CHARMM internal coordinates of N, CA and C (Angstrom, degrees):
IC EDIT
DIST 1 N 1 CA 1.4409
DIST 1 CA 1 C 1.5369
ANGL 1 N 1 CA 1 C 108.93
DIST 1 C 2 N 1.3171
ANGL 1 CA 1 C 2 N 118.15
DIHE 1 N 1 CA 1 C 2 N 128.78
DIST 2 N 2 CA 1.4687
ANGL 1 C 2 N 2 CA 120.60
DIHE 1 CA 1 C 2 N 2 CA 179.19
DIST 2 CA 2 C 1.5226
ANGL 2 N 2 CA 2 C 111.43
DIHE 1 C 2 N 2 CA 2 C -67.19
DIST 2 C 3 N 1.3230
ANGL 2 CA 2 C 3 N 114.91
DIHE 2 N 2 CA 2 C 3 N 147.10
DIST 3 N 3 CA 1.4591
ANGL 2 C 3 N 3 CA 120.64
DIHE 2 CA 2 C 3 N 3 CA 173.84
DIST 3 CA 3 C 1.5209
ANGL 3 N 3 CA 3 C 108.69
DIHE 2 C 3 N 3 CA 3 C -157.57
DIST 3 C 4 N 1.3092
ANGL 3 CA 3 C 4 N 116.22
DIHE 3 N 3 CA 3 C 4 N 166.85
DIST 4 N 4 CA 1.4557
ANGL 3 C 4 N 4 CA 120.22
DIHE 3 CA 3 C 4 N 4 CA 178.34
DIST 4 CA 4 C 1.5224
ANGL 4 N 4 CA 4 C 109.69
DIHE 3 C 4 N 4 CA 4 C -121.03
DIST 4 C 5 N 1.3369
ANGL 4 CA 4 C 5 N 114.49
DIHE 4 N 4 CA 4 C 5 N 155.24
DIST 5 N 5 CA 1.4617
ANGL 4 C 5 N 5 CA 121.29
DIHE 4 CA 4 C 5 N 5 CA 174.71
DIST 5 CA 5 C 1.5188
ANGL 5 N 5 CA 5 C 106.58
DIHE 4 C 5 N 5 CA 5 C -124.23
DIST 5 C 6 N 1.3183
ANGL 5 CA 5 C 6 N 116.23
DIHE 5 N 5 CA 5 C 6 N 129.18
DIST 6 N 6 CA 1.4597
ANGL 5 C 6 N 6 CA 121.70
DIHE 5 CA 5 C 6 N 6 CA -179.22
DIST 6 CA 6 C 1.5211
ANGL 6 N 6 CA 6 C 108.63
DIHE 5 C 6 N 6 CA 6 C -107.44
DIST 6 C 7 N 1.3253
ANGL 6 CA 6 C 7 N 116.15
DIHE 6 N 6 CA 6 C 7 N 123.29
DIST 7 N 7 CA 1.4594
ANGL 6 C 7 N 7 CA 122.50
DIHE 6 CA 6 C 7 N 7 CA 178.15
DIST 7 CA 7 C 1.5301
ANGL 7 N 7 CA 7 C 107.90
DIHE 6 C 7 N 7 CA 7 C -81.72
DIST 7 C 8 N 1.3236
ANGL 7 CA 7 C 8 N 116.82
DIHE 7 N 7 CA 7 C 8 N 102.59
DIST 8 N 8 CA 1.4575
ANGL 7 C 8 N 8 CA 121.22
DIHE 7 CA 7 C 8 N 8 CA -176.13
DIST 8 CA 8 C 1.5190
ANGL 8 N 8 CA 8 C 113.01
DIHE 7 C 8 N 8 CA 8 C -63.02
DIST 8 C 9 N 1.3134
ANGL 8 CA 8 C 9 N 117.82
DIHE 8 N 8 CA 8 C 9 N -25.97
DIST 9 N 9 CA 1.4609
ANGL 8 C 9 N 9 CA 120.36
DIHE 8 CA 8 C 9 N 9 CA 179.26
DIST 9 CA 9 C 1.5271
ANGL 9 N 9 CA 9 C 111.42
DIHE 8 C 9 N 9 CA 9 C -71.24
DIST 9 C 10 N 1.3154
ANGL 9 CA 9 C 10 N 117.49
DIHE 9 N 9 CA 9 C 10 N -25.75
DIST 10 N 10 CA 1.4658
ANGL 9 C 10 N 10 CA 121.43
DIHE 9 CA 9 C 10 N 10 CA -179.54
DIST 10 CA 10 C 1.5307
ANGL 10 N 10 CA 10 C 113.06
DIHE 9 C 10 N 10 CA 10 C -94.76
DIST 10 C 11 N 1.3265
ANGL 10 CA 10 C 11 N 117.10
DIHE 10 N 10 CA 10 C 11 N -26.79
DIST 11 N 11 CA 1.4635
ANGL 10 C 11 N 11 CA 122.19
DIHE 10 CA 10 C 11 N 11 CA -175.04
DIST 11 CA 11 C 1.5281
ANGL 11 N 11 CA 11 C 110.83
DIHE 10 C 11 N 11 CA 11 C -70.34
DIST 11 C 12 N 1.3278
ANGL 11 CA 11 C 12 N 115.50
DIHE 11 N 11 CA 11 C 12 N 131.90
DIST 12 N 12 CA 1.4599
ANGL 11 C 12 N 12 CA 120.78
DIHE 11 CA 11 C 12 N 12 CA 178.59
DIST 12 CA 12 C 1.5238
ANGL 12 N 12 CA 12 C 112.11
DIHE 11 C 12 N 12 CA 12 C -111.88
DIST 12 C 13 N 1.3301
ANGL 12 CA 12 C 13 N 117.24
DIHE 12 N 12 CA 12 C 13 N 9.46
DIST 13 N 13 CA 1.4534
ANGL 12 C 13 N 13 CA 121.68
DIHE 12 CA 12 C 13 N 13 CA 173.67
DIST 13 CA 13 C 1.5158
ANGL 13 N 13 CA 13 C 115.15
DIHE 12 C 13 N 13 CA 13 C 70.38
DIST 13 C 14 N 1.3269
ANGL 13 CA 13 C 14 N 117.71
DIHE 13 N 13 CA 13 C 14 N 33.44
DIST 14 N 14 CA 1.4737
ANGL 13 C 14 N 14 CA 120.29
DIHE 13 CA 13 C 14 N 14 CA -178.81
DIST 14 CA 14 C 1.5271
ANGL 14 N 14 CA 14 C 111.93
DIHE 13 C 14 N 14 CA 14 C -70.03
DIST 14 C 15 N 1.3509
ANGL 14 CA 14 C 15 N 117.52
DIHE 14 N 14 CA 14 C 15 N -27.89
DIST 15 N 15 CA 1.4543
ANGL 14 C 15 N 15 CA 121.63
DIHE 14 CA 14 C 15 N 15 CA 177.42
DIST 15 CA 15 C 1.5125
ANGL 15 N 15 CA 15 C 115.45
DIHE 14 C 15 N 15 CA 15 C 86.74
DIST 15 C 16 N 1.3175
ANGL 15 CA 15 C 16 N 118.85
DIHE 15 N 15 CA 15 C 16 N 1.62
DIST 16 N 16 CA 1.4670
ANGL 15 C 16 N 16 CA 120.40
DIHE 15 CA 15 C 16 N 16 CA 179.85
DIST 16 CA 16 C 1.5232
ANGL 16 N 16 CA 16 C 111.92
DIHE 15 C 16 N 16 CA 16 C -62.15
DIST 16 C 17 N 1.3132
ANGL 16 CA 16 C 17 N 117.02
DIHE 16 N 16 CA 16 C 17 N -34.88
DIST 17 N 17 CA 1.4666
ANGL 16 C 17 N 17 CA 120.56
DIHE 16 CA 16 C 17 N 17 CA 179.34
DIST 17 CA 17 C 1.5200
ANGL 17 N 17 CA 17 C 111.07
DIHE 16 C 17 N 17 CA 17 C -66.58
DIST 17 C 18 N 1.3147
ANGL 17 CA 17 C 18 N 117.59
DIHE 17 N 17 CA 17 C 18 N -32.64
DIST 18 N 18 CA 1.4651
ANGL 17 C 18 N 18 CA 120.50
DIHE 17 CA 17 C 18 N 18 CA 179.95
DIST 18 CA 18 C 1.5223
ANGL 18 N 18 CA 18 C 110.82
DIHE 17 C 18 N 18 CA 18 C -67.86
DIST 18 C 19 N 1.3129
ANGL 18 CA 18 C 19 N 116.56
DIHE 18 N 18 CA 18 C 19 N -32.40
DIST 19 N 19 CA 1.4632
ANGL 18 C 19 N 19 CA 121.60
DIHE 18 CA 18 C 19 N 19 CA 177.73
DIST 19 CA 19 C 1.5290
ANGL 19 N 19 CA 19 C 110.37
DIHE 18 C 19 N 19 CA 19 C -75.53
DIST 19 C 20 N 1.3276
ANGL 19 CA 19 C 20 N 116.88
DIHE 19 N 19 CA 19 C 20 N -37.11
DIST 20 N 20 CA 1.4610
ANGL 19 C 20 N 20 CA 121.92
DIHE 19 CA 19 C 20 N 20 CA -174.18
DIST 20 CA 20 C 1.5256
ANGL 20 N 20 CA 20 C 113.65
DIHE 19 C 20 N 20 CA 20 C -73.43
DIST 20 C 21 N 1.3146
ANGL 20 CA 20 C 21 N 117.69
DIHE 20 N 20 CA 20 C 21 N -31.00
DIST 21 N 21 CA 1.4716
ANGL 20 C 21 N 21 CA 120.47
DIHE 20 CA 20 C 21 N 21 CA -175.40
DIST 21 CA 21 C 1.5279
ANGL 21 N 21 CA 21 C 110.81
DIHE 20 C 21 N 21 CA 21 C -68.61
DIST 21 C 22 N 1.3382
ANGL 21 CA 21 C 22 N 117.41
DIHE 21 N 21 CA 21 C 22 N 116.15
DIST 22 N 22 CA 1.4669
ANGL 21 C 22 N 22 CA 120.07
DIHE 21 CA 21 C 22 N 22 CA -178.39
DIST 22 CA 22 C 1.5326
ANGL 22 N 22 CA 22 C 112.90
DIHE 21 C 22 N 22 CA 22 C -68.16
DIST 22 C 23 N 1.3199
ANGL 22 CA 22 C 23 N 117.64
DIHE 22 N 22 CA 22 C 23 N -23.21
DIST 23 N 23 CA 1.4674
ANGL 22 C 23 N 23 CA 121.91
DIHE 22 CA 22 C 23 N 23 CA -179.60
DIST 23 CA 23 C 1.5276
ANGL 23 N 23 CA 23 C 112.35
DIHE 22 C 23 N 23 CA 23 C -96.93
DIST 23 C 24 N 1.3363
ANGL 23 CA 23 C 24 N 116.81
DIHE 23 N 23 CA 23 C 24 N -1.66
DIST 24 N 24 CA 1.4811
ANGL 23 C 24 N 24 CA 122.52
DIHE 23 CA 23 C 24 N 24 CA -179.23
DIST 24 CA 24 C 1.5273
ANGL 24 N 24 CA 24 C 111.83
DIHE 23 C 24 N 24 CA 24 C 57.59
DIST 24 C 25 N 1.3405
ANGL 24 CA 24 C 25 N 115.66
DIHE 24 N 24 CA 24 C 25 N 45.18
DIST 25 N 25 CA 1.4568
ANGL 24 C 25 N 25 CA 121.24
DIHE 24 CA 24 C 25 N 25 CA -179.56
DIST 25 CA 25 C 1.5183
ANGL 25 N 25 CA 25 C 112.89
DIHE 24 C 25 N 25 CA 25 C -93.22
DIST 25 C 26 N 1.3207
ANGL 25 CA 25 C 26 N 117.31
DIHE 25 N 25 CA 25 C 26 N -7.08
DIST 26 N 26 CA 1.4563
ANGL 25 C 26 N 26 CA 121.81
DIHE 25 CA 25 C 26 N 26 CA 179.58
DIST 26 CA 26 C 1.5229
ANGL 26 N 26 CA 26 C 107.89
DIHE 25 C 26 N 26 CA 26 C -114.16
DIST 26 C 27 N 1.3264
ANGL 26 CA 26 C 27 N 115.70
DIHE 26 N 26 CA 26 C 27 N 132.33
DIST 27 N 27 CA 1.4591
ANGL 26 C 27 N 27 CA 121.55
DIHE 26 CA 26 C 27 N 27 CA 179.42
DIST 27 CA 27 C 1.5214
ANGL 27 N 27 CA 27 C 108.40
DIHE 26 C 27 N 27 CA 27 C -139.64
DIST 27 C 28 N 1.3098
ANGL 27 CA 27 C 28 N 116.53
DIHE 27 N 27 CA 27 C 28 N 166.13
DIST 28 N 28 CA 1.4606
ANGL 27 C 28 N 28 CA 120.56
DIHE 27 CA 27 C 28 N 28 CA 175.54
DIST 28 CA 28 C 1.5184
ANGL 28 N 28 CA 28 C 108.49
DIHE 27 C 28 N 28 CA 28 C -87.34
DIST 28 C 29 N 1.3217
ANGL 28 CA 28 C 29 N 115.96
DIHE 28 N 28 CA 28 C 29 N 139.52
DIST 29 N 29 CA 1.4623
ANGL 28 C 29 N 29 CA 120.75
DIHE 28 CA 28 C 29 N 29 CA -177.70
DIST 29 CA 29 C 1.5248
ANGL 29 N 29 CA 29 C 110.90
DIHE 28 C 29 N 29 CA 29 C -69.37
DIST 29 C 30 N 1.3059
ANGL 29 CA 29 C 30 N 115.28
DIHE 29 N 29 CA 29 C 30 N 163.78
DIST 30 N 30 CA 1.4642
ANGL 29 C 30 N 30 CA 121.19
DIHE 29 CA 29 C 30 N 30 CA 178.33
DIST 30 CA 30 C 1.5239
ANGL 30 N 30 CA 30 C 112.21
DIHE 29 C 30 N 30 CA 30 C -83.35
DIST 30 C 31 N 1.3367
ANGL 30 CA 30 C 31 N 116.05
DIHE 30 N 30 CA 30 C 31 N -24.75
DIST 31 N 31 CA 1.4628
ANGL 30 C 31 N 31 CA 119.44
DIHE 30 CA 30 C 31 N 31 CA -177.60
DIST 31 CA 31 C 1.5301
ANGL 31 N 31 CA 31 C 110.58
DIHE 30 C 31 N 31 CA 31 C -115.91
DIST 31 C 32 N 1.3182
ANGL 31 CA 31 C 32 N 117.50
DIHE 31 N 31 CA 31 C 32 N 144.99
DIST 32 N 32 CA 1.4697
ANGL 31 C 32 N 32 CA 121.19
DIHE 31 CA 31 C 32 N 32 CA -178.93
DIST 32 CA 32 C 1.5350
ANGL 32 N 32 CA 32 C 112.41
DIHE 31 C 32 N 32 CA 32 C -75.03
DIST 32 C 33 N 1.3395
ANGL 32 CA 32 C 33 N 114.70
DIHE 32 N 32 CA 32 C 33 N 156.56
DIST 33 N 33 CA 1.4648
ANGL 32 C 33 N 33 CA 119.70
DIHE 32 CA 32 C 33 N 33 CA 175.03
DIST 33 CA 33 C 1.5275
ANGL 33 N 33 CA 33 C 109.47
DIHE 32 C 33 N 33 CA 33 C -81.72
DIST 33 C 34 N 1.3110
ANGL 33 CA 33 C 34 N 118.20
DIHE 33 N 33 CA 33 C 34 N -170.82
DIST 34 N 34 CA 1.4680
ANGL 33 C 34 N 34 CA 122.33
DIHE 33 CA 33 C 34 N 34 CA -176.65
DIST 34 CA 34 C 1.5250
ANGL 34 N 34 CA 34 C 112.90
DIHE 33 C 34 N 34 CA 34 C -64.96
DIST 34 C 35 N 1.3412
ANGL 34 CA 34 C 35 N 116.74
DIHE 34 N 34 CA 34 C 35 N -20.13
DIST 35 N 35 CA 1.4628
ANGL 34 C 35 N 35 CA 119.69
DIHE 34 CA 34 C 35 N 35 CA 179.57
DIST 35 CA 35 C 1.5288
ANGL 35 N 35 CA 35 C 111.86
DIHE 34 C 35 N 35 CA 35 C -97.78
DIST 35 C 36 N 1.3280
ANGL 35 CA 35 C 36 N 117.29
DIHE 35 N 35 CA 35 C 36 N 1.05
DIST 36 N 36 CA 1.4492
ANGL 35 C 36 N 36 CA 121.30
DIHE 35 CA 35 C 36 N 36 CA 176.55
DIST 36 CA 36 C 1.5129
ANGL 36 N 36 CA 36 C 115.73
DIHE 35 C 36 N 36 CA 36 C 92.59
DIST 36 C 37 N 1.3295
ANGL 36 CA 36 C 37 N 117.96
DIHE 36 N 36 CA 36 C 37 N 6.94
DIST 37 N 37 CA 1.4589
ANGL 36 C 37 N 37 CA 121.97
DIHE 36 CA 36 C 37 N 37 CA 179.43
DIST 37 CA 37 C 1.5264
ANGL 37 N 37 CA 37 C 110.18
DIHE 36 C 37 N 37 CA 37 C -94.72
DIST 37 C 38 N 1.3267
ANGL 37 CA 37 C 38 N 116.88
DIHE 37 N 37 CA 37 C 38 N 141.42
DIST 38 N 38 CA 1.4627
ANGL 37 C 38 N 38 CA 120.09
DIHE 37 CA 37 C 38 N 38 CA 172.42
DIST 38 CA 38 C 1.5241
ANGL 38 N 38 CA 38 C 106.65
DIHE 37 C 38 N 38 CA 38 C -85.84
DIST 38 C 39 N 1.2980
ANGL 38 CA 38 C 39 N 115.55
DIHE 38 N 38 CA 38 C 39 N 100.27
DIST 39 N 39 CA 1.4617
ANGL 38 C 39 N 39 CA 122.25
DIHE 38 CA 38 C 39 N 39 CA -171.63
DIST 39 CA 39 C 1.5236
ANGL 39 N 39 CA 39 C 111.95
DIHE 38 C 39 N 39 CA 39 C -78.65
DIST 39 C 40 N 1.3129
ANGL 39 CA 39 C 40 N 115.37
DIHE 39 N 39 CA 39 C 40 N 163.80
DIST 40 N 40 CA 1.4568
ANGL 39 C 40 N 40 CA 122.21
DIHE 39 CA 39 C 40 N 40 CA 177.20
DIST 40 CA 40 C 1.5266
ANGL 40 N 40 CA 40 C 109.82
DIHE 39 C 40 N 40 CA 40 C -76.62
DIST 40 C 41 N 1.3198
ANGL 40 CA 40 C 41 N 114.93
DIHE 40 N 40 CA 40 C 41 N 146.07
DIST 41 N 41 CA 1.4630
ANGL 40 C 41 N 41 CA 121.38
DIHE 40 CA 40 C 41 N 41 CA 176.37
DIST 41 CA 41 C 1.5259
ANGL 41 N 41 CA 41 C 108.67
DIHE 40 C 41 N 41 CA 41 C -131.27
DIST 41 C 42 N 1.3127
ANGL 41 CA 41 C 42 N 115.73
DIHE 41 N 41 CA 41 C 42 N 147.45
DIST 42 N 42 CA 1.4629
ANGL 41 C 42 N 42 CA 123.62
DIHE 41 CA 41 C 42 N 42 CA -178.41
DIST 42 CA 42 C 1.5198
ANGL 42 N 42 CA 42 C 107.79
DIHE 41 C 42 N 42 CA 42 C -100.31
DIST 42 C 43 N 1.3387
ANGL 42 CA 42 C 43 N 117.56
DIHE 42 N 42 CA 42 C 43 N 133.43
DIST 43 N 43 CA 1.4556
ANGL 42 C 43 N 43 CA 118.94
DIHE 42 CA 42 C 43 N 43 CA -170.50
DIST 43 CA 43 C 1.5301
ANGL 43 N 43 CA 43 C 116.54
DIHE 42 C 43 N 43 CA 43 C -103.27
DIST 43 C 44 N 1.3253
ANGL 43 CA 43 C 44 N 120.14
DIHE 43 N 43 CA 43 C 44 N -41.42
DIST 44 N 44 CA 1.4670
ANGL 43 C 44 N 44 CA 119.42
DIHE 43 CA 43 C 44 N 44 CA -169.98
DIST 44 CA 44 C 1.5251
ANGL 44 N 44 CA 44 C 111.49
DIHE 43 C 44 N 44 CA 44 C -143.58
DIST 44 C 45 N 1.3105
ANGL 44 CA 44 C 45 N 116.15
DIHE 44 N 44 CA 44 C 45 N 97.06
DIST 45 N 45 CA 1.4643
ANGL 44 C 45 N 45 CA 121.00
DIHE 44 CA 44 C 45 N 45 CA -177.77
DIST 45 CA 45 C 1.5276
ANGL 45 N 45 CA 45 C 112.55
DIHE 44 C 45 N 45 CA 45 C -63.55
DIST 45 C 46 N 1.3141
ANGL 45 CA 45 C 46 N 117.99
DIHE 45 N 45 CA 45 C 46 N -27.34
DIST 46 N 46 CA 1.4639
ANGL 45 C 46 N 46 CA 120.14
DIHE 45 CA 45 C 46 N 46 CA -177.80
DIST 46 CA 46 C 1.5301
ANGL 46 N 46 CA 46 C 112.07
DIHE 45 C 46 N 46 CA 46 C -68.83
DIST 46 C 47 N 1.3228
ANGL 46 CA 46 C 47 N 118.27
DIHE 46 N 46 CA 46 C 47 N -20.50
DIST 47 N 47 CA 1.4569
ANGL 46 C 47 N 47 CA 122.09
DIHE 46 CA 46 C 47 N 47 CA -179.73
DIST 47 CA 47 C 1.5301
ANGL 47 N 47 CA 47 C 113.30
DIHE 46 C 47 N 47 CA 47 C -97.62
DIST 47 C 48 N 1.3324
ANGL 47 CA 47 C 48 N 118.07
DIHE 47 N 47 CA 47 C 48 N -10.98
DIST 48 N 48 CA 1.4713
ANGL 47 C 48 N 48 CA 122.55
DIHE 47 CA 47 C 48 N 48 CA -176.44
DIST 48 CA 48 C 1.5294
ANGL 48 N 48 CA 48 C 111.07
DIHE 47 C 48 N 48 CA 48 C -70.09
DIST 48 C 49 N 1.3316
ANGL 48 CA 48 C 49 N 116.24
DIHE 48 N 48 CA 48 C 49 N 132.39
DIST 49 N 49 CA 1.4645
ANGL 48 C 49 N 49 CA 121.13
DIHE 48 CA 48 C 49 N 49 CA 178.78
DIST 49 CA 49 C 1.5260
ANGL 49 N 49 CA 49 C 112.30
DIHE 48 C 49 N 49 CA 49 C -97.10
DIST 49 C 50 N 1.3304
ANGL 49 CA 49 C 50 N 117.89
DIHE 49 N 49 CA 49 C 50 N -8.15
DIST 50 N 50 CA 1.4568
ANGL 49 C 50 N 50 CA 121.06
DIHE 49 CA 49 C 50 N 50 CA -178.58
DIST 50 CA 50 C 1.5125
ANGL 50 N 50 CA 50 C 112.94
DIHE 49 C 50 N 50 CA 50 C 74.72
DIST 50 C 51 N 1.3235
ANGL 50 CA 50 C 51 N 117.83
DIHE 50 N 50 CA 50 C 51 N 28.61
DIST 51 N 51 CA 1.4695
ANGL 50 C 51 N 51 CA 121.87
DIHE 50 CA 50 C 51 N 51 CA -174.83
DIST 51 CA 51 C 1.5340
ANGL 51 N 51 CA 51 C 113.10
DIHE 50 C 51 N 51 CA 51 C -69.33
DIST 51 C 52 N 1.2963
ANGL 51 CA 51 C 52 N 118.67
DIHE 51 N 51 CA 51 C 52 N -19.28
DIST 52 N 52 CA 1.4722
ANGL 51 C 52 N 52 CA 126.96
DIHE 51 CA 51 C 52 N 52 CA 178.70
DIST 52 CA 52 C 1.5276
ANGL 52 N 52 CA 52 C 114.57
DIHE 51 C 52 N 52 CA 52 C 70.69
DIST 52 C 53 N 1.3120
ANGL 52 CA 52 C 53 N 119.01
DIHE 52 N 52 CA 52 C 53 N 8.23
DIST 53 N 53 CA 1.4665
ANGL 52 C 53 N 53 CA 120.21
DIHE 52 CA 52 C 53 N 53 CA 179.38
DIST 53 CA 53 C 1.5256
ANGL 53 N 53 CA 53 C 111.66
DIHE 52 C 53 N 53 CA 53 C -61.81
DIST 53 C 54 N 1.3277
ANGL 53 CA 53 C 54 N 117.79
DIHE 53 N 53 CA 53 C 54 N -37.42
DIST 54 N 54 CA 1.4621
ANGL 53 C 54 N 54 CA 120.57
DIHE 53 CA 53 C 54 N 54 CA 179.66
DIST 54 CA 54 C 1.5291
ANGL 54 N 54 CA 54 C 110.73
DIHE 53 C 54 N 54 CA 54 C -62.75
DIST 54 C 55 N 1.3310
ANGL 54 CA 54 C 55 N 116.62
DIHE 54 N 54 CA 54 C 55 N -44.13
DIST 55 N 55 CA 1.4579
ANGL 54 C 55 N 55 CA 121.10
DIHE 54 CA 54 C 55 N 55 CA -179.69
DIST 55 CA 55 C 1.5261
ANGL 55 N 55 CA 55 C 111.92
DIHE 54 C 55 N 55 CA 55 C -68.03
DIST 55 C 56 N 1.3245
ANGL 55 CA 55 C 56 N 116.30
DIHE 55 N 55 CA 55 C 56 N -36.96
DIST 56 N 56 CA 1.4662
ANGL 55 C 56 N 56 CA 119.92
DIHE 55 CA 55 C 56 N 56 CA 179.17
DIST 56 CA 56 C 1.5245
ANGL 56 N 56 CA 56 C 111.55
DIHE 55 C 56 N 56 CA 56 C -66.37
DIST 56 C 57 N 1.3121
ANGL 56 CA 56 C 57 N 117.83
DIHE 56 N 56 CA 56 C 57 N -33.46
DIST 57 N 57 CA 1.4595
ANGL 56 C 57 N 57 CA 121.81
DIHE 56 CA 56 C 57 N 57 CA -178.64
DIST 57 CA 57 C 1.5298
ANGL 57 N 57 CA 57 C 113.34
DIHE 56 C 57 N 57 CA 57 C -80.98
DIST 57 C 58 N 1.3176
ANGL 57 CA 57 C 58 N 117.65
DIHE 57 N 57 CA 57 C 58 N -19.87
DIST 58 N 58 CA 1.4669
ANGL 57 C 58 N 58 CA 121.35
DIHE 57 CA 57 C 58 N 58 CA -174.48
DIST 58 CA 58 C 1.5290
ANGL 58 N 58 CA 58 C 111.32
DIHE 57 C 58 N 58 CA 58 C -71.11
DIST 58 C 59 N 1.3491
ANGL 58 CA 58 C 59 N 117.34
DIHE 58 N 58 CA 58 C 59 N 113.39
DIST 59 N 59 CA 1.4652
ANGL 58 C 59 N 59 CA 120.14
DIHE 58 CA 58 C 59 N 59 CA -179.32
DIST 59 CA 59 C 1.5271
ANGL 59 N 59 CA 59 C 113.10
DIHE 58 C 59 N 59 CA 59 C -73.33
DIST 59 C 60 N 1.3318
ANGL 59 CA 59 C 60 N 116.97
DIHE 59 N 59 CA 59 C 60 N -14.98
DIST 60 N 60 CA 1.4696
ANGL 59 C 60 N 60 CA 120.86
DIHE 59 CA 59 C 60 N 60 CA -178.06
DIST 60 CA 60 C 1.5181
ANGL 60 N 60 CA 60 C 113.32
DIHE 59 C 60 N 60 CA 60 C -102.60
DIST 60 C 61 N 1.3301
ANGL 60 CA 60 C 61 N 117.47
DIHE 60 N 60 CA 60 C 61 N 5.92
DIST 61 N 61 CA 1.4649
ANGL 60 C 61 N 61 CA 123.70
DIHE 60 CA 60 C 61 N 61 CA -179.35
DIST 61 CA 61 C 1.5420
ANGL 61 N 61 CA 61 C 110.30
DIHE 60 C 61 N 61 CA 61 C 49.88
DIST 61 C 62 N 1.3204
ANGL 61 CA 61 C 62 N 114.77
DIHE 61 N 61 CA 61 C 62 N 47.60
DIST 62 N 62 CA 1.4584
ANGL 61 C 62 N 62 CA 120.79
DIHE 61 CA 61 C 62 N 62 CA -177.26
DIST 62 CA 62 C 1.5198
ANGL 62 N 62 CA 62 C 112.96
DIHE 61 C 62 N 62 CA 62 C -97.00
DIST 62 C 63 N 1.3407
ANGL 62 CA 62 C 63 N 117.82
DIHE 62 N 62 CA 62 C 63 N -3.50
DIST 63 N 63 CA 1.4608
ANGL 62 C 63 N 63 CA 120.66
DIHE 62 CA 62 C 63 N 63 CA -175.30
DIST 63 CA 63 C 1.5249
ANGL 63 N 63 CA 63 C 110.55
DIHE 62 C 63 N 63 CA 63 C -118.00
DIST 63 C 64 N 1.3272
ANGL 63 CA 63 C 64 N 114.95
DIHE 63 N 63 CA 63 C 64 N 130.40
DIST 64 N 64 CA 1.4598
ANGL 63 C 64 N 64 CA 122.05
DIHE 63 CA 63 C 64 N 64 CA 175.04
DIST 64 CA 64 C 1.5153
ANGL 64 N 64 CA 64 C 107.67
DIHE 63 C 64 N 64 CA 64 C -116.59
DIST 64 C 65 N 1.3373
ANGL 64 CA 64 C 65 N 116.45
DIHE 64 N 64 CA 64 C 65 N 131.33
DIST 65 N 65 CA 1.4593
ANGL 64 C 65 N 65 CA 121.04
DIHE 64 CA 64 C 65 N 65 CA -179.44
DIST 65 CA 65 C 1.5222
ANGL 65 N 65 CA 65 C 108.43
DIHE 64 C 65 N 65 CA 65 C -105.79
DIST 65 C 66 N 1.3207
ANGL 65 CA 65 C 66 N 116.21
DIHE 65 N 65 CA 65 C 66 N 129.51
DIST 66 N 66 CA 1.4536
ANGL 65 C 66 N 66 CA 122.47
DIHE 65 CA 65 C 66 N 66 CA 176.33
DIST 66 CA 66 C 1.5194
ANGL 66 N 66 CA 66 C 107.88
DIHE 65 C 66 N 66 CA 66 C -111.04
DIST 66 C 67 N 1.3396
ANGL 66 CA 66 C 67 N 115.82
DIHE 66 N 66 CA 66 C 67 N 127.68
DIST 67 N 67 CA 1.4734
ANGL 66 C 67 N 67 CA 120.01
DIHE 66 CA 66 C 67 N 67 CA -178.56
DIST 67 CA 67 C 1.5054
ANGL 67 N 67 CA 67 C 111.55
DIHE 66 C 67 N 67 CA 67 C -102.86
END
COOR INIT
IC SEED 1 N 1 CA 1 C
IC BUILD
């Protein structure tokens, strides 16, 4: 089953991945990380198609897609 892993240390909360995901499975968290950024979080692995659009849009290379 495809899923993504978001590296919270690299994510700066730009939100581009949330726009790119066709299934809207990526959202920004409600609480900031240790650096003060509201990082992206992945919600439902069972719905992920592994399209890699979220990873392609991420300017900080914080998302890894596993197929």
